[in-house]
C-alpha positions, 0 to 999 in steps of 0.5 A: 094871928100871923106869925113870922117864924113859919114864913121865915122857916119856909123861905129859909128852906127854899133858899137852902134847897135852891142849889139842889133844885136848879134846872137840870140839863138834858142828856146828850151823847156820852163824852168821846175819849178825845174830849175826855182827854182834853178836859183832863189835860186842862185840869192837869195844867191847872193843877201844875200851875197850883203845884198840886198832885191830883187825880182827874177822872172823867165819866160819861152820862151814866157815871161810867169811867172814860178816862183817869189820870193820876199825877205822881205822888198823889194821895192814894185815895185821890183816884177813887175820890176823883171818880166819885166826885165825877160820878156824883156830878154826872148822875145828879146833873150838877156840880158836887158842890151844890150837894155839899152846899145843900147839906151845909144849908141844913138839907140833911136828907141829902145824906141819905142819897147812896153812892155819892160824894158830896164834896166840891171837885165834881163838875158836869161837862156840857156840850151844846147845853146837854150833859155829856159827862163829868170831871172829878178832881181830888188831891187839893183842898175842895175849892182847889179841886173845883177850880181845877175841874172847871179849868178842865171843862174850859179846856175841853170846849 
C-alpha cells in the first residue's frame, strides 16, 4: 500500500538540505590584501549608513586572516565572531546563513561540524567564479551583518 507520509518526509529532507548541498565554487588564488581592504571598506561604509558598530574580517580560501577592521565601541566579542563567520564561509564555500538555514530546517547533524559559526554574516568572496576568500561581519543583528558583508563584496568587485 502506498503511503504519502514517507514521500513527504523525503521531499522535506531534500528541500531542507538544498542550501547546504548547493554546488560549491572552485578555489582560486587567495585574496590579495588590497582586495580584502576594498571589501572591508565597502562593509564599513554600509555599517556606518546603518549606524552600527561592527567588526569586519576578511580571510583567504583556507580561513586564514588577511584583514580585520573594528569600529570604535564595537562589542568585544565581535572581532572573533566576524573571523569565525568569514572562516565558516571560506571553508564551507557558501554563506554562513546556508548552514544556519539548514539547522533551522531540521538538519541538526550540521551542529556536529567543528569550529564553524553557523550564523548569518559570513559570505564567500568570488572572483571570476572562483572562491578567493570570505568576509565576516559581527556587531548588528544577523540579517544586518549579512547585509553589511554583501555590501563589502559588492565594493570589492
